[in-house]
MIDOSE-1310 file (N, C-alpha, C; in nm, 2 decimals, decimal comma, always signed):
residues 305
mvmv	+11,23/+3,86/+10,66/+11,26/+3,99/+10,60/+11,28/+4,10/+10,71; +11,37/+4,19/+10,67/+11,40/+4,30/+10,76/+11,36/+4,43/+10,69; +11,28/+4,51/+10,77/+11,24/+4,64/+10,71/+11,36/+4,74/+10,71; +11,39/+4,79/+10,59/+11,50/+4,89/+10,57/+11,45/+5,03/+10,59
lnyn	+11,33/+5,06/+10,55/+11,28/+5,20/+10,55/+11,13/+5,21/+10,54; +11,08/+5,30/+10,61/+10,94/+5,34/+10,60/+10,93/+5,49/+10,57; +10,90/+5,51/+10,44/+10,90/+5,65/+10,40/+10,76/+5,69/+10,36; +10,69/+5,77/+10,44/+10,56/+5,81/+10,42/+10,47/+5,69/+10,39
dacl	+10,48/+5,59/+10,47/+10,40/+5,46/+10,46/+10,44/+5,38/+10,34; +10,55/+5,42/+10,27/+10,60/+5,33/+10,16/+10,71/+5,25/+10,23; +10,68/+5,12/+10,26/+10,77/+5,04/+10,33/+10,86/+4,96/+10,24; +10,99/+4,96/+10,26/+11,08/+4,88/+10,19/+11,15/+4,78/+10,28
ydsd	+11,16/+4,65/+10,23/+11,23/+4,55/+10,31/+11,36/+4,51/+10,23; +11,44/+4,44/+10,30/+11,57/+4,40/+10,23/+11,55/+4,33/+10,10; +11,45/+4,25/+10,09/+11,42/+4,18/+9,96/+11,38/+4,28/+9,85; +11,31/+4,39/+9,89/+11,28/+4,49/+9,79/+11,40/+4,56/+9,74
vali	+11,49/+4,60/+9,83/+11,61/+4,67/+9,80/+11,70/+4,57/+9,71; +11,69/+4,44/+9,73/+11,77/+4,35/+9,65/+11,72/+4,35/+9,51; +11,59/+4,37/+9,49/+11,54/+4,37/+9,35/+11,59/+4,50/+9,28; +11,60/+4,61/+9,35/+11,65/+4,73/+9,29/+11,80/+4,72/+9,25
qnpr	+11,87/+4,66/+9,34/+12,02/+4,65/+9,32/+12,05/+4,55/+9,22; +11,97/+4,44/+9,20/+12,00/+4,34/+9,10/+11,98/+4,39/+8,96; +12,08/+4,39/+8,88/+12,07/+4,45/+8,74/+11,96/+4,38/+8,66; +11,92/+4,26/+8,70/+11,81/+4,19/+8,63/+11,68/+4,18/+8,72
gwln	+11,68/+4,26/+8,83/+11,56/+4,25/+8,92/+11,44/+4,32/+8,86; +11,33/+4,25/+8,87/+11,20/+4,30/+8,82/+11,13/+4,37/+8,94; +11,11/+4,50/+8,93/+11,06/+4,58/+9,05/+10,92/+4,54/+9,08; +10,89/+4,52/+9,21/+10,76/+4,49/+9,26/+10,69/+4,62/+9,29
ssci	+10,56/+4,61/+9,34/+10,48/+4,73/+9,37/+10,54/+4,81/+9,48; +10,61/+4,75/+9,58/+10,67/+4,82/+9,69/+10,78/+4,91/+9,64; +10,86/+4,86/+9,55/+10,97/+4,94/+9,49/+10,91/+5,06/+9,41; +10,80/+5,03/+9,33/+10,74/+5,14/+9,25/+10,68/+5,24/+9,34
hfql	+10,61/+5,20/+9,45/+10,54/+5,29/+9,54/+10,64/+5,38/+9,61; +10,75/+5,33/+9,65/+10,85/+5,41/+9,72/+10,90/+5,52/+9,63; +10,94/+5,49/+9,51/+11,00/+5,59/+9,43/+10,89/+5,69/+9,38; +10,77/+5,65/+9,37/+10,67/+5,75/+9,33/+10,64/+5,84/+9,45
mrlq	+10,65/+5,79/+9,58/+10,64/+5,88/+9,69/+10,75/+5,98/+9,70; +10,87/+5,93/+9,66/+10,99/+6,03/+9,65/+10,96/+6,13/+9,55; +10,91/+6,10/+9,43/+10,87/+6,19/+9,33/+10,77/+6,29/+9,38; +10,67/+6,24/+9,46/+10,56/+6,32/+9,51/+10,62/+6,43/+9,59
ssfd	+10,72/+6,40/+9,67/+10,78/+6,51/+9,76/+10,85/+6,62/+9,68; +10,87/+6,60/+9,55/+10,94/+6,70/+9,47/+10,84/+6,78/+9,39; +10,71/+6,75/+9,39/+10,62/+6,82/+9,31/+10,50/+6,87/+9,40; +10,43/+6,97/+9,36/+10,32/+7,02/+9,43/+10,20/+6,92/+9,43
anri	+10,18/+6,86/+9,55/+10,07/+6,76/+9,56/+9,94/+6,81/+9,52; +9,92/+6,94/+9,52/+9,79/+6,99/+9,49/+9,76/+7,00/+9,34; +9,87/+6,97/+9,26/+9,86/+6,98/+9,12/+9,89/+6,84/+9,05; +9,99/+6,77/+9,10/+10,02/+6,64/+9,04/+10,02/+6,53/+9,15
hfmd	+9,95/+6,42/+9,12/+9,93/+6,31/+9,22/+9,99/+6,19/+9,16; +10,08/+6,12/+9,24/+10,14/+5,99/+9,20/+10,07/+5,88/+9,28; +10,00/+5,79/+9,21/+9,91/+5,70/+9,27/+9,99/+5,57/+9,32; +9,96/+5,53/+9,44/+10,01/+5,40/+9,49/+9,96/+5,29/+9,41
psal	+10,05/+5,20/+9,36/+10,00/+5,09/+9,27/+9,90/+5,00/+9,35; +9,92/+4,98/+9,48/+9,83/+4,90/+9,56/+9,69/+4,96/+9,56; +9,68/+5,10/+9,57/+9,55/+5,17/+9,57/+9,49/+5,15/+9,43; +9,57/+5,15/+9,33/+9,51/+5,14/+9,19/+9,46/+4,99/+9,18
sffi	+9,53/+4,90/+9,23/+9,49/+4,76/+9,22/+9,36/+4,74/+9,30; +9,34/+4,80/+9,41/+9,22/+4,80/+9,49/+9,11/+4,86/+9,40; +9,14/+4,97/+9,34/+9,04/+5,04/+9,25/+8,99/+4,94/+9,14; +9,08/+4,87/+9,08/+9,04/+4,78/+8,97/+8,96/+4,67/+9,02
qyck	+9,00/+4,62/+9,14/+8,93/+4,50/+9,19/+8,79/+4,53/+9,24; +8,77/+4,64/+9,31/+8,65/+4,66/+9,39/+8,56/+4,78/+9,35; +8,61/+4,87/+9,27/+8,53/+4,99/+9,23/+8,47/+4,96/+9,10; +8,35/+4,91/+9,10/+8,28/+4,86/+8,98/+8,18/+4,96/+8,93
dsdd	+8,10/+5,03/+9,01/+8,00/+5,12/+8,97/+8,04/+5,26/+8,99; +7,95/+5,35/+8,94/+7,98/+5,49/+8,94/+8,00/+5,55/+9,08; +7,92/+5,49/+9,18/+7,93/+5,54/+9,32/+8,06/+5,50/+9,38; +8,10/+5,38/+9,35/+8,23/+5,33/+9,41/+8,35/+5,42/+9,35
iadf	+8,34/+5,44/+9,22/+8,45/+5,52/+9,15/+8,45/+5,66/+9,20; +8,33/+5,72/+9,22/+8,33/+5,86/+9,28/+8,38/+5,86/+9,42; +8,35/+5,76/+9,50/+8,40/+5,76/+9,64/+8,55/+5,75/+9,64; +8,61/+5,67/+9,55/+8,75/+5,65/+9,54/+8,82/+5,78/+9,50
cngl	+8,76/+5,84/+9,39/+8,82/+5,97/+9,35/+8,81/+6,08/+9,45; +8,70/+6,09/+9,52/+8,68/+6,19/+9,62/+8,77/+6,16/+9,74; +8,79/+6,04/+9,77/+8,88/+6,00/+9,89/+9,02/+6,05/+9,87; +9,07/+6,05/+9,75/+9,20/+6,10/+9,71/+9,20/+6,24/+9,66
dlks	+9,09/+6,30/+9,65/+9,07/+6,44/+9,60/+9,13/+6,45/+9,46; +9,10/+6,35/+9,38/+9,17/+6,34/+9,25/+9,11/+6,45/+9,15; +8,99/+6,49/+9,17/+8,93/+6,58/+9,07/+9,00/+6,72/+9,08; +9,06/+6,75/+9,19/+9,13/+6,88/+9,21/+9,26/+6,88/+9,15
ktai	+9,32/+6,77/+9,11/+9,45/+6,76/+9,05/+9,46/+6,80/+8,91; +9,56/+6,86/+8,87/+9,58/+6,89/+8,73/+9,63/+6,77/+8,65; +9,71/+6,69/+8,71/+9,76/+6,57/+8,65/+9,78/+6,46/+8,75; +9,76/+6,33/+8,70/+9,77/+6,21/+8,78/+9,85/+6,11/+8,71
alpi	+9,95/+6,06/+8,78/+10,04/+5,96/+8,72/+10,01/+5,82/+8,79; +9,97/+5,73/+8,70/+9,92/+5,60/+8,75/+10,02/+5,49/+8,70; +10,08/+5,41/+8,79/+10,16/+5,29/+8,74/+10,06/+5,18/+8,70; +10,07/+5,14/+8,57/+9,99/+5,04/+8,51/+10,06/+4,90/+8,52
nsaf	+9,99/+4,81/+8,58/+10,04/+4,67/+8,58/+9,96/+4,59/+8,48; +10,03/+4,49/+8,41/+9,96/+4,41/+8,31/+9,84/+4,33/+8,37; +9,84/+4,32/+8,51/+9,73/+4,25/+8,58/+9,60/+4,33/+8,58; +9,61/+4,46/+8,54/+9,49/+4,54/+8,53/+9,41/+4,53/+8,41
apgi	+9,46/+4,44/+8,32/+9,38/+4,42/+8,19/+9,25/+4,35/+8,22; +9,15/+4,36/+8,14/+9,02/+4,29/+8,16/+9,04/+4,14/+8,17; +8,96/+4,08/+8,26/+8,96/+3,94/+8,27/+9,07/+3,88/+8,35; +9,16/+3,96/+8,41/+9,27/+3,91/+8,49/+9,24/+3,94/+8,63
dcaa	+9,26/+3,85/+8,72/+9,24/+3,87/+8,87/+9,36/+3,93/+8,92; +9,36/+4,06/+8,94/+9,49/+4,13/+8,99/+9,50/+4,10/+9,14; +9,40/+4,05/+9,20/+9,42/+4,01/+9,34/+9,51/+3,89/+9,36; +9,52/+3,81/+9,25/+9,61/+3,70/+9,26/+9,76/+3,74/+9,26
gggn	+9,78/+3,87/+9,23/+9,92/+3,92/+9,24/+9,98/+3,94/+9,10; +10,07/+4,03/+9,11/+10,18/+4,04/+9,02/+10,16/+4,10/+8,89; +10,12/+4,03/+8,79/+10,14/+4,07/+8,65/+10,29/+4,06/+8,62; +10,32/+4,10/+8,49/+10,46/+4,08/+8,45/+10,52/+4,20/+8,38
hwsl	+10,44/+4,31/+8,38/+10,49/+4,43/+8,31/+10,43/+4,56/+8,37; +10,52/+4,66/+8,38/+10,47/+4,79/+8,42/+10,48/+4,90/+8,31; +10,39/+4,99/+8,31/+10,40/+5,11/+8,23/+10,33/+5,23/+8,30; +10,32/+5,34/+8,24/+10,28/+5,46/+8,31/+10,16/+5,52/+8,23
lvii	+10,06/+5,56/+8,30/+9,94/+5,63/+8,24/+9,94/+5,77/+8,31; +9,95/+5,88/+8,23/+9,94/+6,01/+8,28/+9,81/+6,07/+8,24; +9,73/+6,11/+8,33/+9,60/+6,18/+8,31/+9,62/+6,33/+8,33; +9,60/+6,40/+8,22/+9,59/+6,55/+8,24/+9,45/+6,59/+8,23
qkme	+9,39/+6,64/+8,34/+9,25/+6,65/+8,34/+9,19/+6,80/+8,35; +9,28/+6,89/+8,37/+9,23/+7,03/+8,37/+9,34/+7,13/+8,34; +9,30/+7,23/+8,27/+9,40/+7,34/+8,24/+9,32/+7,46/+8,20; +9,37/+7,57/+8,25/+9,30/+7,70/+8,23/+9,28/+7,73/+8,09
gvkn	+9,16/+7,76/+8,05/+9,13/+7,80/+7,91/+9,09/+7,68/+7,82; +9,09/+7,56/+7,87/+9,06/+7,44/+7,79/+8,94/+7,37/+7,85; +8,83/+7,36/+7,78/+8,71/+7,30/+7,84/+8,71/+7,15/+7,80; +8,63/+7,07/+7,87/+8,61/+6,93/+7,84/+8,75/+6,86/+7,83
mgha	+8,84/+6,90/+7,92/+8,97/+6,84/+7,92/+8,96/+6,71/+8,01; +9,05/+6,62/+7,98/+9,06/+6,50/+8,06/+9,10/+6,39/+7,96; +9,23/+6,37/+7,95/+9,28/+6,28/+7,86/+9,40/+6,20/+7,92; +9,42/+6,08/+7,88/+9,52/+5,99/+7,93/+9,63/+5,97/+7,82
fhld	+9,76/+5,97/+7,87/+9,87/+5,95/+7,78/+9,95/+5,83/+7,84; +9,97/+5,73/+7,75/+10,03/+5,60/+7,79/+10,17/+5,59/+7,75; +10,26/+5,56/+7,85/+10,40/+5,55/+7,82/+10,45/+5,41/+7,85; +10,48/+5,33/+7,75/+10,51/+5,19/+7,77/+10,64/+5,16/+7,70
saqg	+10,74/+5,11/+7,78/+10,87/+5,08/+7,73/+10,88/+4,95/+7,65; +10,76/+4,88/+7,64/+10,75/+4,76/+7,56/+10,61/+4,79/+7,48; +10,62/+4,87/+7,39/+10,50/+4,92/+7,32/+10,40/+4,81/+7,29; +10,27/+4,83/+7,34/+10,17/+4,74/+7,31/+10,14/+4,64/+7,42
mntt	+10,23/+4,61/+7,51/+10,21/+4,51/+7,61/+10,10/+4,55/+7,71; +10,10/+4,67/+7,74/+10,00/+4,71/+7,85/+9,89/+4,80/+7,79; +9,87/+4,80/+7,66/+9,76/+4,88/+7,60/+9,63/+4,85/+7,65; +9,59/+4,72/+7,66/+9,45/+4,69/+7,71/+9,44/+4,72/+7,86
aaqn	+9,55/+4,70/+7,93/+9,54/+4,73/+8,08/+9,52/+4,88/+8,10; +9,60/+4,97/+8,02/+9,58/+5,11/+8,03/+9,44/+5,15/+7,99; +9,39/+5,10/+7,88/+9,26/+5,13/+7,84/+9,15/+5,09/+7,94; +9,17/+4,98/+8,01/+9,08/+4,93/+8,11/+9,07/+5,03/+8,23
vakr	+9,19/+5,08/+8,27/+9,19/+5,18/+8,37/+9,13/+5,31/+8,33; +9,15/+5,35/+8,20/+9,09/+5,47/+8,15/+8,94/+5,46/+8,15; +8,89/+5,34/+8,11/+8,75/+5,31/+8,10/+8,69/+5,32/+8,24; +8,76/+5,27/+8,34/+8,70/+5,28/+8,48/+8,69/+5,42/+8,53
fhga	+8,78/+5,51/+8,48/+8,78/+5,64/+8,53/+8,69/+5,73/+8,44; +8,63/+5,67/+8,33/+8,55/+5,74/+8,24/+8,44/+5,82/+8,31; +8,42/+5,94/+8,28/+8,32/+6,02/+8,34/+8,35/+6,08/+8,47; +8,45/+6,02/+8,54/+8,50/+6,07/+8,67/+8,61/+6,17/+8,65
lleq	+8,71/+6,13/+8,58/+8,83/+6,22/+8,56/+8,85/+6,25/+8,41; +8,80/+6,16/+8,32/+8,82/+6,18/+8,18/+8,70/+6,24/+8,11; +8,72/+6,28/+7,99/+8,62/+6,35/+7,91/+8,49/+6,28/+7,92; +8,38/+6,35/+7,96/+8,26/+6,29/+7,98/+8,18/+6,28/+7,85
hhsv	+8,22/+6,35/+7,74/+8,15/+6,34/+7,62/+8,18/+6,22/+7,53; +8,28/+6,14/+7,58/+8,31/+6,02/+7,51/+8,22/+5,91/+7,56; +8,18/+5,82/+7,47/+8,10/+5,70/+7,51/+8,19/+5,60/+7,57; +8,14/+5,52/+7,66/+8,22/+5,41/+7,72/+8,27/+5,32/+7,62
eaye	+8,18/+5,29/+7,51/+8,22/+5,20/+7,41/+8,35/+5,25/+7,33; +8,37/+5,38/+7,33/+8,48/+5,43/+7,26/+8,59/+5,48/+7,35; +8,61/+5,40/+7,46/+8,70/+5,45/+7,56/+8,85/+5,44/+7,51; +8,87/+5,36/+7,41/+9,01/+5,36/+7,35/+9,05/+5,50/+7,31
alvt	+8,96/+5,59/+7,28/+8,99/+5,72/+7,24/+9,04/+5,81/+7,35; +9,02/+5,76/+7,47/+9,06/+5,83/+7,59/+9,21/+5,82/+7,61; +9,28/+5,73/+7,55/+9,42/+5,70/+7,57/+9,50/+5,72/+7,44; +9,60/+5,80/+7,46/+9,70/+5,83/+7,35/+9,83/+5,76/+7,38
ecri	+9,88/+5,67/+7,29/+10,00/+5,61/+7,31/+10,12/+5,70/+7,28; +10,21/+5,72/+7,37/+10,33/+5,80/+7,34/+10,45/+5,72/+7,30; +10,53/+5,78/+7,22/+10,65/+5,71/+7,17/+10,76/+5,74/+7,28; +10,82/+5,63/+7,34/+10,93/+5,65/+7,43/+11,03/+5,54/+7,40
pqqn	+11,16/+5,56/+7,45/+11,26/+5,46/+7,43/+11,21/+5,32/+7,48; +11,25/+5,22/+7,41/+11,21/+5,08/+7,44/+11,31/+5,00/+7,51; +11,27/+4,93/+7,61/+11,36/+4,84/+7,68/+11,41/+4,73/+7,59; +11,53/+4,68/+7,62/+11,58/+4,57/+7,54/+11,60/+4,44/+7,62
ngyd	+11,52/+4,43/+7,72/+11,52/+4,30/+7,80/+11,38/+4,29/+7,86; +11,36/+4,18/+7,95/+11,23/+4,15/+8,01/+11,22/+4,19/+8,15; +11,31/+4,28/+8,20/+11,30/+4,30/+8,35/+11,31/+4,45/+8,39; +11,34/+4,54/+8,29/+11,36/+4,68/+8,33/+11,23/+4,77/+8,31
cgvf	+11,12/+4,70/+8,30/+10,99/+4,78/+8,27/+10,96/+4,88/+8,39; +10,98/+4,83/+8,51/+10,95/+4,91/+8,63/+11,05/+5,03/+8,64; +11,17/+5,01/+8,61/+11,27/+5,11/+8,61/+11,23/+5,22/+8,51; +11,20/+5,18/+8,39/+11,16/+5,27/+8,28/+11,03/+5,34/+8,32
tlia	+10,94/+5,28/+8,39/+10,81/+5,34/+8,43/+10,85/+5,45/+8,53; +10,94/+5,43/+8,62/+10,99/+5,54/+8,71/+11,06/+5,65/+8,64; +11,14/+5,62/+8,54/+11,21/+5,72/+8,46/+11,10/+5,81/+8,39; +11,00/+5,74/+8,33/+10,90/+5,81/+8,26/+10,82/+5,90/+8,35
adls	+10,79/+5,85/+8,47/+10,71/+5,92/+8,57/+10,79/+6,05/+8,61; +10,92/+6,04/+8,63/+11,00/+6,15/+8,67/+11,00/+6,26/+8,56; +11,04/+6,22/+8,44/+11,06/+6,31/+8,33/+10,93/+6,37/+8,28; +10,83/+6,29/+8,27/+10,70/+6,34/+8,22/+10,63/+6,43/+8,32
aqav	+10,64/+6,40/+8,45/+10,58/+6,49/+8,55/+10,65/+6,62/+8,55; +10,79/+6,62/+8,53/+10,86/+6,75/+8,53/+10,82/+6,83/+8,40; +10,80/+6,76/+8,29/+10,75/+6,83/+8,17/+10,61/+6,89/+8,19; +10,52/+6,81/+8,24/+10,39/+6,86/+8,27/+10,39/+6,98/+8,36
fdhl	+10,47/+6,97/+8,47/+10,47/+7,08/+8,56/+10,53/+7,20/+8,50; +10,64/+7,19/+8,42/+10,70/+7,30/+8,36/+10,62/+7,37/+8,25; +10,53/+7,29/+8,19/+10,46/+7,35/+8,07/+10,31/+7,39/+8,11; +10,27/+7,37/+8,23/+10,13/+7,40/+8,26/+10,10/+7,55/+8,24
ikcn	+10,20/+7,63/+8,29/+10,18/+7,78/+8,27/+10,20/+7,82/+8,12; +10,30/+7,76/+8,06/+10,33/+7,80/+7,92/+10,21/+7,76/+7,83; +10,13/+7,65/+7,86/+10,03/+7,61/+7,77/+9,89/+7,67/+7,81; +9,89/+7,76/+7,91/+9,76/+7,81/+7,95/+9,69/+7,90/+7,84
dirv	+9,76/+7,93/+7,74/+9,70/+8,01/+7,63/+9,65/+7,93/+7,51; +9,66/+7,79/+7,53/+9,60/+7,71/+7,43/+9,45/+7,73/+7,41; +9,41/+7,76/+7,29/+9,26/+7,78/+7,27/+9,19/+7,64/+7,26; +9,06/+7,65/+7,29/+8,98/+7,53/+7,29/+8,99/+7,46/+7,16
eddw	+9,00/+7,53/+7,05/+9,00/+7,47/+6,92/+9,14/+7,41/+6,88; +9,24/+7,45/+6,96/+9,37/+7,39/+6,93/+9,37/+7,24/+6,96; +9,47/+7,18/+6,89/+9,48/+7,03/+6,91/+9,57/+7,01/+7,04; +9,51/+7,03/+7,16/+9,59/+7,02/+7,28/+9,64/+6,88/+7,31
iriw	+9,57/+6,78/+7,26/+9,61/+6,64/+7,28/+9,74/+6,62/+7,21; +9,75/+6,66/+7,09/+9,87/+6,65/+7,01/+9,98/+6,73/+7,07; +9,95/+6,85/+7,12/+10,06/+6,93/+7,19/+10,11/+6,86/+7,31; +10,02/+6,81/+7,40/+10,07/+6,75/+7,52/+10,14/+6,62/+7,49
kkii	+10,10/+6,54/+7,39/+10,17/+6,42/+7,35/+10,32/+6,46/+7,31; +10,33/+6,56/+7,23/+10,47/+6,60/+7,19/+10,55/+6,65/+7,31; +10,49/+6,72/+7,40/+10,56/+6,77/+7,52/+10,61/+6,65/+7,60; +10,53/+6,55/+7,62/+10,56/+6,43/+7,70/+10,67/+6,35/+7,63
ensi	+10,65/+6,33/+7,50/+10,75/+6,25/+7,42/+10,89/+6,32/+7,42; +10,89/+6,45/+7,41/+11,01/+6,53/+7,40/+11,09/+6,52/+7,54; +11,01/+6,51/+7,65/+11,07/+6,50/+7,78/+11,15/+6,38/+7,80; +11,12/+6,27/+7,72/+11,19/+6,14/+7,74/+11,28/+6,11/+7,63
ervt	+11,29/+6,20/+7,53/+11,39/+6,18/+7,43/+11,53/+6,18/+7,47; +11,56/+6,24/+7,59/+11,69/+6,25/+7,65/+11,75/+6,11/+7,69; +11,66/+6,01/+7,70/+11,70/+5,88/+7,73/+11,75/+5,82/+7,60; +11,88/+5,81/+7,59/+11,94/+5,75/+7,47/+11,99/+5,61/+7,49
nvsd	+12,09/+5,59/+7,57/+12,14/+5,46/+7,60/+12,05/+5,39/+7,71; +11,96/+5,31/+7,67/+11,86/+5,26/+7,76/+11,92/+5,18/+7,87; +12,02/+5,10/+7,84/+12,08/+5,01/+7,94/+12,15/+5,09/+8,05; +12,23/+5,19/+8,00/+12,30/+5,27/+8,10/+12,20/+5,36/+8,18
catl	+12,10/+5,40/+8,12/+12,00/+5,48/+8,19/+11,93/+5,40/+8,30; +11,90/+5,27/+8,27/+11,83/+5,19/+8,37/+11,93/+5,16/+8,49; +12,05/+5,13/+8,45/+12,15/+5,11/+8,56/+12,17/+5,23/+8,65; +12,18/+5,34/+8,59/+12,20/+5,47/+8,67/+12,08/+5,49/+8,76
krkq	+11,96/+5,47/+8,70/+11,84/+5,49/+8,78/+11,83/+5,40/+8,90; +11,87/+5,27/+8,89/+11,88/+5,18/+9,00/+11,98/+5,23/+9,10; +12,09/+5,27/+9,06/+12,19/+5,32/+9,15/+12,14/+5,45/+9,23; +12,07/+5,54/+9,16/+12,02/+5,66/+9,22/+11,92/+5,62/+9,33
ivdd	+11,83/+5,52/+9,30/+11,73/+5,49/+9,40/+11,79/+5,43/+9,52; +11,89/+5,34/+9,50/+11,95/+5,28/+9,62/+12,03/+5,38/+9,70; +12,10/+5,47/+9,63/+12,17/+5,58/+9,70/+12,07/+5,65/+9,79; +11,95/+5,68/+9,74/+11,85/+5,75/+9,81/+11,80/+5,67/+9,93
ivml	+11,78/+5,54/+9,91/+11,74/+5,46/+10,02/+11,84/+5,45/+10,13; +11,97/+5,44/+10,10/+12,07/+5,43/+10,20/+12,07/+5,56/+10,28; +12,07/+5,67/+10,21/+12,07/+5,80/+10,28/+11,95/+5,82/+10,37; +11,83/+5,79/+10,32/+11,71/+5,81/+10,40/+11,71/+5,72/+10,52
aslk	+11,75/+5,59/+10,50/+11,75/+5,50/+10,61/+11,86/+5,54/+10,72; +11,97/+5,59/+10,67/+12,07/+5,63/+10,77/+12,02/+5,75/+10,85; +11,95/+5,85/+10,79/+11,91/+5,96/+10,86/+11,79/+5,93/+10,95; +11,71/+5,84/+10,91/+11,59/+5,80/+10,99/+11,63/+5,71/+11,11
nvdt	+11,74/+5,63/+11,10/+11,78/+5,54/+11,20/+11,89/+5,61/+11,28; +11,87/+5,73/+11,33/+11,98/+5,80/+11,40/+12,02/+5,74/+11,53; +11,95/+5,65/+11,59/+11,99/+5,59/+11,71/+12,07/+5,47/+11,69; +12,10/+5,44/+11,57/+12,19/+5,32/+11,54/+12,31/+5,37/+11,46
dfst	+12,41/+5,29/+11,46/+12,53/+5,32/+11,38/+12,53/+5,25/+11,24; +12,41/+5,25/+11,18/+12,39/+5,18/+11,05/+12,38/+5,03/+11,06; +12,39/+4,97/+11,18/+12,39/+4,83/+11,20/+12,27/+4,76/+11,14; +12,15/+4,83/+11,16/+12,03/+4,77/+11,11/+12,03/+4,77/+10,96
iiia	+12,08/+4,87/+10,90/+12,08/+4,88/+10,75/+12,18/+4,78/+10,70; +12,30/+4,77/+10,76/+12,40/+4,69/+10,71/+12,36/+4,54/+10,72; +12,30/+4,51/+10,83/+12,25/+4,37/+10,85/+12,15/+4,33/+10,74; +12,06/+4,43/+10,72/+11,95/+4,40/+10,62/+12,00/+4,39/+10,48
mkqh	+12,11/+4,45/+10,45/+12,16/+4,45/+10,31/+12,30/+4,39/+10,30; +12,35/+4,32/+10,40/+12,49/+4,27/+10,40/+12,52/+4,18/+10,29; +12,41/+4,11/+10,24/+12,44/+4,01/+10,13/+12,47/+4,08/+10,00; +12,46/+4,21/+9,99/+12,48/+4,29/+9,87/+12,60/+4,37/+9,88
aylg	+12,67/+4,40/+9,77/+12,80/+4,46/+9,78/+12,79/+4,62/+9,76; +12,67/+4,67/+9,75/+12,65/+4,81/+9,71/+12,69/+4,91/+9,82; +12,71/+4,87/+9,94/+12,73/+4,96/+10,05/+12,87/+5,02/+10,06; +12,95/+5,00/+9,95/+13,09/+5,05/+9,95/+13,09/+5,20/+9,98
nlks	+13,01/+5,28/+9,91/+13,01/+5,43/+9,93/+12,98/+5,46/+10,08; +12,88/+5,40/+10,13/+12,84/+5,43/+10,27/+12,95/+5,39/+10,37; +13,01/+5,28/+10,35/+13,11/+5,23/+10,44/+13,23/+5,32/+10,43; +13,26/+5,37/+10,31/+13,38/+5,46/+10,30/+13,35/+5,59/+10,37
clrg	+13,22/+5,63/+10,37/+13,18/+5,76/+10,44/+13,20/+5,74/+10,59; +13,16/+5,62/+10,64/+13,17/+5,59/+10,78/+13,32/+5,60/+10,83; +13,41/+5,55/+10,74/+13,55/+5,55/+10,77/+13,62/+5,68/+10,75; +13,56/+5,77/+10,67/+13,63/+5,89/+10,63/+13,61/+6,00/+10,73
dkks	+13,67/+6,11/+10,70/+13,66/+6,23/+10,79/+13,53/+6,31/+10,75; +13,51/+6,41/+10,83/+13,38/+6,48/+10,81/+13,37/+6,55/+10,67; +13,48/+6,60/+10,62/+13,48/+6,66/+10,49/+13,45/+6,56/+10,38; +13,51/+6,44/+10,39/+13,48/+6,34/+10,29/+13,33/+6,30/+10,30
fmte	+13,28/+6,28/+10,42/+13,14/+6,25/+10,44/+13,05/+6,35/+10,37; +13,08/+6,48/+10,40/+12,99/+6,58/+10,35/+13,00/+6,58/+10,19; +13,11/+6,56/+10,14/+13,13/+6,56/+9,99/+13,06/+6,44/+9,93; +13,08/+6,32/+9,99/+13,02/+6,20/+9,93/+12,87/+6,20/+9,94
mesp	+12,82/+6,25/+10,04/+12,67/+6,24/+10,06/+12,60/+6,37/+10,02; +12,67/+6,46/+9,96/+12,61/+6,59/+9,93/+12,49/+6,57/+9,83; +12,38/+6,63/+9,87/+12,26/+6,62/+9,79/+12,16/+6,73/+9,83; +12,08/+6,79/+9,73/+11,99/+6,89/+9,77/+11,88/+6,84/+9,86
lype	+11,86/+6,70/+9,86/+11,76/+6,64/+9,95/+11,80/+6,65/+10,10; +11,93/+6,66/+10,12/+11,98/+6,65/+10,26/+12,06/+6,77/+10,29; +12,00/+6,87/+10,35/+12,07/+7,00/+10,37/+12,20/+6,98/+10,45; +12,30/+7,07/+10,42/+12,43/+7,05/+10,47/+12,43/+7,06/+10,62
nnls	+12,35/+7,14/+10,68/+12,35/+7,15/+10,83/+12,30/+7,02/+10,89; +12,20/+6,95/+10,82/+12,15/+6,82/+10,87/+12,27/+6,71/+10,87; +12,34/+6,71/+10,76/+12,45/+6,61/+10,75/+12,56/+6,64/+10,85; +12,59/+6,77/+10,87/+12,69/+6,81/+10,96/+12,65/+6,77/+11,10
tyyd	+12,53/+6,80/+11,14/+12,48/+6,76/+11,27/+12,48/+6,61/+11,29; +12,44/+6,54/+11,19/+12,44/+6,39/+11,19/+12,58/+6,34/+11,21; +12,68/+6,39/+11,14/+12,81/+6,34/+11,15/+12,87/+6,37/+11,29; +12,85/+6,49/+11,34/+12,90/+6,53/+11,47/+12,83/+6,44/+11,58
shlv	+12,71/+6,41/+11,57/+12,63/+6,33/+11,67/+12,66/+6,18/+11,67; +12,68/+6,13/+11,55/+12,67/+5,98/+11,54/+12,79/+5,92/+11,47; +12,87/+5,99/+11,41/+12,98/+5,93/+11,33/+13,12/+5,96/+11,39; +13,13/+6,04/+11,49/+13,26/+6,08/+11,55/+13,30/+5,99/+11,67
k	+13,20/+5,90/+11,70/+13,22/+5,82/+11,82/+13,33/+5,71/+11,79
């Protein structure tokens, strides 16, 4: 395997990129972690936290008692966050050894745990593109966080009440769950972030769980053609990987990236940029993530040779 990119300790290898590029590729935890770290860079980390799936797997395996759970939450400063997005794997269900690896389905659990003017807050919203497949896994994670992040007045026996299932578009195949989890993470996090201030006047007696459920569901209603949306999301992620890798490997002329991904045909855009003039390069690679002066400097330093 050849490492393509290390982004804030989210390492991607050529085999991971191949999964994203493959229209039928099932995304592994490395793919999920990378994109969640990219989302984290777009949001205030003091308010919204995107959890590493490997960290959550560790939590499920080893944090059994209240002291372990408290140490885990304190280590990530989770109690200070307004919302936490957790990638749920089917291996997190009770009775499954997630240390053995894998699982076969991803979904998203969004915990909203504090908001000005609302007491006893702390509720989880589950977004599953194959409704029902990860319900027990999501409830198991919610049960583990019971009393630490979620409402303490619920009994452990009634932990199902801590999770509200949200209605989202459903995948029509057996491999796009990871892609839809990432789409859900992006859209729901933006909705949560946008509505935090607007919802600060919700009274304690108001049905804030119902309100937040509607906010989250409305954010994902824009996903209409599920197949096209999944394809577009894969392309966007690979575009991002290629750009980040190119900018981080400034001492090479993309040879490392091209060797790592040469078995795939996706590099057409990048190769055309390398062959084009500066104006074409700037136009093709234009993105708010990569300021124009950075691209211009990169072109002048590395692509005019």
